[in-house]
C-alpha atoms as an extended CHARMM CRD file, in Angstrom:
* protein
*
       176  EXT
         1         1  MET       CA             24.3250000000      173.7730000000      -74.3560000000  PROA      1               0.0000000000
         2         2  GLY       CA             26.4380000000      175.0790000000      -77.2330000000  PROA      2               0.0000000000
         3         3  LYS       CA             29.6230000000      174.7410000000      -75.1750000000  PROA      3               0.0000000000
         4         4  TRP       CA             28.9900000000      171.0280000000      -74.5050000000  PROA      4               0.0000000000
         5         5  ARG       CA             28.1330000000      170.4040000000      -78.1340000000  PROA      5               0.0000000000
         6         6  PHE       CA             31.4010000000      172.0290000000      -79.2070000000  PROA      6               0.0000000000
         7         7  ILE       CA             33.3640000000      169.9180000000      -76.6990000000  PROA      7               0.0000000000
         8         8  SER       CA             31.6100000000      166.7270000000      -77.8820000000  PROA      8               0.0000000000
         9         9  ILE       CA             32.3370000000      167.4870000000      -81.5360000000  PROA      9               0.0000000000
        10        10  LEU       CA             35.9620000000      168.3270000000      -80.7010000000  PROA      10              0.0000000000
        11        11  PHE       CA             36.2860000000      165.0610000000      -78.7650000000  PROA      11              0.0000000000
        12        12  ILE       CA             34.8770000000      163.0610000000      -81.6980000000  PROA      12              0.0000000000
        13        13  ILE       CA             37.2020000000      164.7720000000      -84.1630000000  PROA      13              0.0000000000
        14        14  LEU       CA             40.2370000000      164.1440000000      -81.9570000000  PROA      14              0.0000000000
        15        15  SER       CA             39.2210000000      160.5150000000      -81.3970000000  PROA      15              0.0000000000
        16        16  VAL       CA             38.7610000000      159.8280000000      -85.0940000000  PROA      16              0.0000000000
        17        17  GLY       CA             42.0240000000      161.5940000000      -85.8720000000  PROA      17              0.0000000000
        18        18  SER       CA             43.9680000000      159.6100000000      -83.3030000000  PROA      18              0.0000000000
        19        19  ILE       CA             42.4450000000      156.3290000000      -84.5460000000  PROA      19              0.0000000000
        20        20  ALA       CA             43.5410000000      157.2150000000      -88.0690000000  PROA      20              0.0000000000
        21        21  VAL       CA             47.0680000000      157.9260000000      -86.8410000000  PROA      21              0.0000000000
        22        22  VAL       CA             47.2240000000      154.6360000000      -84.9190000000  PROA      22              0.0000000000
        23        23  ARG       CA             46.0170000000      152.6710000000      -87.9160000000  PROA      23              0.0000000000
        24        24  ALA       CA             48.6200000000      154.3500000000      -90.1020000000  PROA      24              0.0000000000
        25        25  GLN       CA             51.4740000000      153.2200000000      -87.8890000000  PROA      25              0.0000000000
        26        26  ARG       CA             53.0440000000      149.8840000000      -88.7010000000  PROA      26              0.0000000000
        27        27  TYR       CA             54.7180000000      147.7530000000      -86.1330000000  PROA      27              0.0000000000
        28        28  ALA       CA             56.3710000000      144.4010000000      -85.6670000000  PROA      28              0.0000000000
        29        29  VAL       CA             56.9470000000      142.0990000000      -82.7410000000  PROA      29              0.0000000000
        30        30  VAL       CA             60.1680000000      140.2010000000      -82.0090000000  PROA      30              0.0000000000
        31        31  ASP       CA             61.1830000000      137.7650000000      -79.3090000000  PROA      31              0.0000000000
        32        32  MET       CA             64.7680000000      138.5820000000      -78.3270000000  PROA      32              0.0000000000
        33        33  ASP       CA             65.0290000000      135.5070000000      -76.0910000000  PROA      33              0.0000000000
        34        34  TYR       CA             64.0580000000      133.3090000000      -79.0400000000  PROA      34              0.0000000000
        35        35  ILE       CA             66.5070000000      135.0770000000      -81.3570000000  PROA      35              0.0000000000
        36        36  LEU       CA             69.3680000000      134.8680000000      -78.8540000000  PROA      36              0.0000000000
        37        37  GLY       CA             68.5590000000      131.2130000000      -78.2010000000  PROA      37              0.0000000000
        38        38  LYS       CA             69.0650000000      130.4280000000      -81.8940000000  PROA      38              0.0000000000
        39        39  MET       CA             72.4330000000      132.1760000000      -82.1140000000  PROA      39              0.0000000000
        40        40  PRO       CA             75.4660000000      129.8850000000      -81.6070000000  PROA      40              0.0000000000
        41        41  GLU       CA             77.6530000000      132.8350000000      -80.6150000000  PROA      41              0.0000000000
        42        42  TYR       CA             75.2390000000      133.7250000000      -77.8090000000  PROA      42              0.0000000000
        43        43  ALA       CA             75.3080000000      130.1170000000      -76.5620000000  PROA      43              0.0000000000
        44        44  ARG       CA             79.1220000000      130.3510000000      -76.3690000000  PROA      44              0.0000000000
        45        45  VAL       CA             78.9370000000      133.6420000000      -74.4700000000  PROA      45              0.0000000000
        46        46  ASP       CA             76.3030000000      132.2160000000      -72.1180000000  PROA      46              0.0000000000
        47        47  THR       CA             78.5270000000      129.1910000000      -71.4030000000  PROA      47              0.0000000000
        48        48  THR       CA             81.5310000000      131.4420000000      -70.7750000000  PROA      48              0.0000000000
        49        49  LEU       CA             79.5340000000      133.5920000000      -68.3490000000  PROA      49              0.0000000000
        50        50  GLU       CA             78.1980000000      130.4920000000      -66.5850000000  PROA      50              0.0000000000
        51        51  LEU       CA             81.7490000000      129.1440000000      -66.1040000000  PROA      51              0.0000000000
        52        52  MET       CA             82.8760000000      132.5010000000      -64.6930000000  PROA      52              0.0000000000
        53        53  THR       CA             79.8900000000      132.5410000000      -62.3520000000  PROA      53              0.0000000000
        54        54  VAL       CA             80.6440000000      129.0480000000      -61.0560000000  PROA      54              0.0000000000
        55        55  LYS       CA             84.3240000000      129.9230000000      -60.4920000000  PROA      55              0.0000000000
        56        56  TRP       CA             83.4950000000      133.1320000000      -58.6400000000  PROA      56              0.0000000000
        57        57  GLN       CA             80.7900000000      131.4480000000      -56.5710000000  PROA      57              0.0000000000
        58        58  GLN       CA             83.2630000000      128.7380000000      -55.5460000000  PROA      58              0.0000000000
        59        59  GLU       CA             85.6980000000      131.4060000000      -54.4050000000  PROA      59              0.0000000000
        60        60  ILE       CA             82.9700000000      133.1290000000      -52.3880000000  PROA      60              0.0000000000
        61        61  ASP       CA             81.8480000000      129.8010000000      -50.9190000000  PROA      61              0.0000000000
        62        62  SER       CA             85.4160000000      129.0080000000      -49.8810000000  PROA      62              0.0000000000
        63        63  VAL       CA             85.8540000000      132.3070000000      -48.0330000000  PROA      63              0.0000000000
        64        64  SER       CA             82.3590000000      131.9690000000      -46.5640000000  PROA      64              0.0000000000
        65        65  HSD       CA             83.1560000000      128.4660000000      -45.3060000000  PROA      65              0.0000000000
        66        66  TYR       CA             86.3630000000      129.8260000000      -43.7580000000  PROA      66              0.0000000000
        67        67  ALA       CA             84.4020000000      132.6070000000      -42.0000000000  PROA      67              0.0000000000
        68        68  ASP       CA             81.8300000000      130.0700000000      -40.7640000000  PROA      68              0.0000000000
        69        69  SER       CA             84.5490000000      127.7860000000      -39.3840000000  PROA      69              0.0000000000
        70        70  LEU       CA             86.1870000000      130.7520000000      -37.6090000000  PROA      70              0.0000000000
        71        71  ARG       CA             82.8460000000      131.6780000000      -36.0410000000  PROA      71              0.0000000000
        72        72  LYS       CA             82.1260000000      128.0640000000      -35.0760000000  PROA      72              0.0000000000
        73        73  ASP       CA             85.5640000000      127.6880000000      -33.4580000000  PROA      73              0.0000000000
        74        74  TYR       CA             85.1360000000      131.0070000000      -31.6610000000  PROA      74              0.0000000000
        75        75  ASN       CA             81.7170000000      130.0230000000      -30.3080000000  PROA      75              0.0000000000
        76        76  ALA       CA             83.1350000000      126.7480000000      -29.0050000000  PROA      76              0.0000000000
        77        77  GLU       CA             86.2220000000      128.3440000000      -27.3950000000  PROA      77              0.0000000000
        78        78  GLN       CA             85.0770000000      131.8380000000      -26.3920000000  PROA      78              0.0000000000
        79        79  TYR       CA             84.6410000000      130.9810000000      -22.7110000000  PROA      79              0.0000000000
        80        80  MET       CA             88.2420000000      129.7800000000      -22.4670000000  PROA      80              0.0000000000
        81        81  LEU       CA             89.8120000000      132.7350000000      -24.2900000000  PROA      81              0.0000000000
        82        82  ALA       CA             91.2980000000      135.8460000000      -22.7720000000  PROA      82              0.0000000000
        83        83  ASP       CA             89.6030000000      139.1300000000      -23.7060000000  PROA      83              0.0000000000
        84        84  GLU       CA             92.5020000000      140.1380000000      -25.9360000000  PROA      84              0.0000000000
        85        85  LEU       CA             92.3320000000      136.8540000000      -27.8410000000  PROA      85              0.0000000000
        86        86  LYS       CA             88.5320000000      137.1240000000      -28.1180000000  PROA      86              0.0000000000
        87        87  ALA       CA             88.8890000000      140.5560000000      -29.7120000000  PROA      87              0.0000000000
        88        88  LYS       CA             91.5490000000      139.2440000000      -32.1000000000  PROA      88              0.0000000000
        89        89  ARG       CA             89.3560000000      136.2990000000      -33.1710000000  PROA      89              0.0000000000
        90        90  MET       CA             86.2790000000      138.5140000000      -33.6030000000  PROA      90              0.0000000000
        91        91  LEU       CA             88.3290000000      140.8010000000      -35.8200000000  PROA      91              0.0000000000
        92        92  GLN       CA             89.3820000000      137.7750000000      -37.9320000000  PROA      92              0.0000000000
        93        93  ILE       CA             85.7430000000      136.7140000000      -38.2540000000  PROA      93              0.0000000000
        94        94  GLN       CA             84.6270000000      140.2280000000      -39.1950000000  PROA      94              0.0000000000
        95        95  ASN       CA             87.4050000000      140.5150000000      -41.7710000000  PROA      95              0.0000000000
        96        96  ALA       CA             86.4590000000      137.1700000000      -43.3460000000  PROA      96              0.0000000000
        97        97  GLU       CA             82.7580000000      138.1270000000      -43.4510000000  PROA      97              0.0000000000
        98        98  THR       CA             83.6410000000      141.5060000000      -44.9320000000  PROA      98              0.0000000000
        99        99  GLU       CA             85.7140000000      139.7410000000      -47.5670000000  PROA      99              0.0000000000
       100       100  VAL       CA             82.6930000000      137.5630000000      -48.4700000000  PROA      100             0.0000000000
       101       101  ARG       CA             80.4850000000      140.6560000000      -48.8670000000  PROA      101             0.0000000000
       102       102  ASN       CA             83.1710000000      142.4430000000      -50.8930000000  PROA      102             0.0000000000
       103       103  LEU       CA             83.6320000000      139.4540000000      -53.1900000000  PROA      103             0.0000000000
       104       104  ARG       CA             79.8660000000      139.1570000000      -53.7640000000  PROA      104             0.0000000000
       105       105  THR       CA             79.6590000000      142.8270000000      -54.6120000000  PROA      105             0.0000000000
       106       106  SER       CA             82.8030000000      142.6980000000      -56.7190000000  PROA      106             0.0000000000
       107       107  TYR       CA             81.6140000000      139.7430000000      -58.7800000000  PROA      107             0.0000000000
       108       108  PHE       CA             77.8210000000      139.8890000000      -58.7350000000  PROA      108             0.0000000000
       109       109  GLY       CA             76.9620000000      143.4600000000      -57.7010000000  PROA      109             0.0000000000
       110       110  TYR       CA             75.3960000000      146.0970000000      -59.8940000000  PROA      110             0.0000000000
       111       111  GLN       CA             78.7460000000      147.2090000000      -61.3180000000  PROA      111             0.0000000000
       112       112  GLY       CA             80.4510000000      143.8750000000      -60.6250000000  PROA      112             0.0000000000
       113       113  GLU       CA             82.5320000000      141.7080000000      -62.9210000000  PROA      113             0.0000000000
       114       114  LEU       CA             79.5540000000      139.6570000000      -64.1430000000  PROA      114             0.0000000000
       115       115  PHE       CA             77.7000000000      142.8250000000      -65.1230000000  PROA      115             0.0000000000
       116       116  LYS       CA             80.7590000000      144.1800000000      -66.9430000000  PROA      116             0.0000000000
       117       117  ARG       CA             81.6070000000      140.9110000000      -68.6850000000  PROA      117             0.0000000000
       118       118  ARG       CA             78.0000000000      140.3650000000      -69.7520000000  PROA      118             0.0000000000
       119       119  ALA       CA             77.9010000000      143.8460000000      -71.2470000000  PROA      119             0.0000000000
       120       120  GLN       CA             81.2590000000      143.3100000000      -72.9240000000  PROA      120             0.0000000000
       121       121  LEU       CA             80.3620000000      139.9110000000      -74.4090000000  PROA      121             0.0000000000
       122       122  VAL       CA             76.6370000000      140.3060000000      -75.1410000000  PROA      122             0.0000000000
       123       123  GLN       CA             76.6680000000      143.9060000000      -76.4050000000  PROA      123             0.0000000000
       124       124  PRO       CA             78.1990000000      143.0750000000      -79.8280000000  PROA      124             0.0000000000
       125       125  ILE       CA             75.5730000000      140.3500000000      -80.3500000000  PROA      125             0.0000000000
       126       126  GLN       CA             72.7550000000      142.7070000000      -79.3670000000  PROA      126             0.0000000000
       127       127  ASN       CA             74.1660000000      145.4190000000      -81.6250000000  PROA      127             0.0000000000
       128       128  LYS       CA             74.1580000000      142.9530000000      -84.5160000000  PROA      128             0.0000000000
       129       129  ILE       CA             70.4950000000      142.0980000000      -83.8780000000  PROA      129             0.0000000000
       130       130  TYR       CA             69.5050000000      145.7530000000      -83.4420000000  PROA      130             0.0000000000
       131       131  SER       CA             71.2650000000      146.6270000000      -86.6790000000  PROA      131             0.0000000000
       132       132  VAL       CA             69.2700000000      143.9880000000      -88.5670000000  PROA      132             0.0000000000
       133       133  ILE       CA             66.0410000000      145.1560000000      -86.9070000000  PROA      133             0.0000000000
       134       134  GLN       CA             66.8170000000      148.7120000000      -87.9280000000  PROA      134             0.0000000000
       135       135  GLN       CA             67.5440000000      147.6730000000      -91.5390000000  PROA      135             0.0000000000
       136       136  LEU       CA             64.3210000000      145.6650000000      -91.7480000000  PROA      136             0.0000000000
       137       137  SER       CA             62.3500000000      148.4920000000      -90.1130000000  PROA      137             0.0000000000
       138       138  VAL       CA             63.4940000000      150.8880000000      -92.8010000000  PROA      138             0.0000000000
       139       139  LYS       CA             62.9160000000      148.3140000000      -95.5590000000  PROA      139             0.0000000000
       140       140  TYR       CA             59.3770000000      147.3870000000      -94.4400000000  PROA      140             0.0000000000
       141       141  GLY       CA             58.3640000000      150.7360000000      -92.9540000000  PROA      141             0.0000000000
       142       142  TRP       CA             57.8650000000      149.5700000000      -89.3800000000  PROA      142             0.0000000000
       143       143  ASP       CA             57.2950000000      152.4760000000      -87.0240000000  PROA      143             0.0000000000
       144       144  PHE       CA             57.6200000000      150.3890000000      -83.8520000000  PROA      144             0.0000000000
       145       145  VAL       CA             59.3080000000      147.1090000000      -83.0180000000  PROA      145             0.0000000000
       146       146  LEU       CA             58.2220000000      145.5740000000      -79.7220000000  PROA      146             0.0000000000
       147       147  ASP       CA             60.1490000000      142.8810000000      -77.8750000000  PROA      147             0.0000000000
       148       148  LYS       CA             57.6460000000      140.4640000000      -76.4010000000  PROA      148             0.0000000000
       149       149  SER       CA             60.2750000000      138.8550000000      -74.1470000000  PROA      149             0.0000000000
       150       150  ALA       CA             61.3010000000      142.1140000000      -72.4740000000  PROA      150             0.0000000000
       151       151  GLY       CA             58.4630000000      142.1840000000      -69.9880000000  PROA      151             0.0000000000
       152       152  THR       CA             56.5240000000      144.8810000000      -71.7640000000  PROA      152             0.0000000000
       153       153  SER       CA             52.7970000000      144.9100000000      -71.2430000000  PROA      153             0.0000000000
       154       154  LEU       CA             52.2040000000      143.1340000000      -74.5110000000  PROA      154             0.0000000000
       155       155  ILE       CA             49.2010000000      140.9490000000      -73.7940000000  PROA      155             0.0000000000
       156       156  PHE       CA             48.5610000000      139.6320000000      -77.2830000000  PROA      156             0.0000000000
       157       157  SER       CA             50.1760000000      139.8830000000      -80.6580000000  PROA      157             0.0000000000
       158       158  ASP       CA             49.1570000000      138.3390000000      -83.9070000000  PROA      158             0.0000000000
       159       159  PRO       CA             51.7700000000      135.6840000000      -84.7980000000  PROA      159             0.0000000000
       160       160  LYS       CA             52.0540000000      137.1550000000      -88.2970000000  PROA      160             0.0000000000
       161       161  LEU       CA             53.5220000000      140.2980000000      -86.6870000000  PROA      161             0.0000000000
       162       162  ASN       CA             56.3620000000      138.2840000000      -85.1060000000  PROA      162             0.0000000000
       163       163  LYS       CA             59.4100000000      138.9520000000      -87.2560000000  PROA      163             0.0000000000
       164       164  SER       CA             61.9470000000      136.9920000000      -85.1550000000  PROA      164             0.0000000000
       165       165  ASP       CA             62.5090000000      134.3380000000      -87.8440000000  PROA      165             0.0000000000
       166       166  MET       CA             62.9700000000      137.0340000000      -90.5040000000  PROA      166             0.0000000000
       167       167  ILE       CA             65.6570000000      138.6690000000      -88.3610000000  PROA      167             0.0000000000
       168       168  LEU       CA             67.4490000000      135.3540000000      -87.8420000000  PROA      168             0.0000000000
       169       169  GLU       CA             67.3320000000      134.5570000000      -91.5680000000  PROA      169             0.0000000000
       170       170  THR       CA             68.6670000000      138.0260000000      -92.4060000000  PROA      170             0.0000000000
       171       171  MET       CA             71.6180000000      137.2970000000      -90.0870000000  PROA      171             0.0000000000
       172       172  GLY       CA             72.1560000000      133.9650000000      -91.8670000000  PROA      172             0.0000000000
       173       173  ILE       CA             70.8740000000      131.7750000000      -89.0090000000  PROA      173             0.0000000000
       174       174  LYS       CA             68.4590000000      128.9600000000      -89.6710000000  PROA      174             0.0000000000
       175       175  ALA       CA             65.2350000000      129.7750000000      -87.8480000000  PROA      175             0.0000000000
       176       176  LYS       CA             63.6670000000      126.3380000000      -87.6940000000  PROA      176             0.0000000000
């Protein structure tokens, strides 16, 4: 019985100690989507990226349409073509389809142009926001800053903990 009593007392002490530590930590909540949405420079970057995306998608669509028309023509004429010509046409079709896949990967893949351009254009804006968050964290003693737009498992936060407007104002952007 003494062993279980010791374990129970140890559990209570650890629980109370961890509650005290949690209560001592200060945190804030921000909404990065809201902050970015209020920044004119982000709107310009978003428009630039959208224009690039449309241009690249049009290029892909053009090559894809070409590949589709080659396949359609081949399907209509294949019974009249010699084996050598069939092979040549199939190779053209395969090359066009490969070009479509390569363009998609090149523009929209994991390490594609869109990924690189987004990082290049958005990173300075994010760095600016993170710098302000870091300054305010030091100033107000926040131990944690959670982003409620990042898909974290934040189920509820008290609106008074949301410091998004404070961050915008610190950057000189009108919040409301």
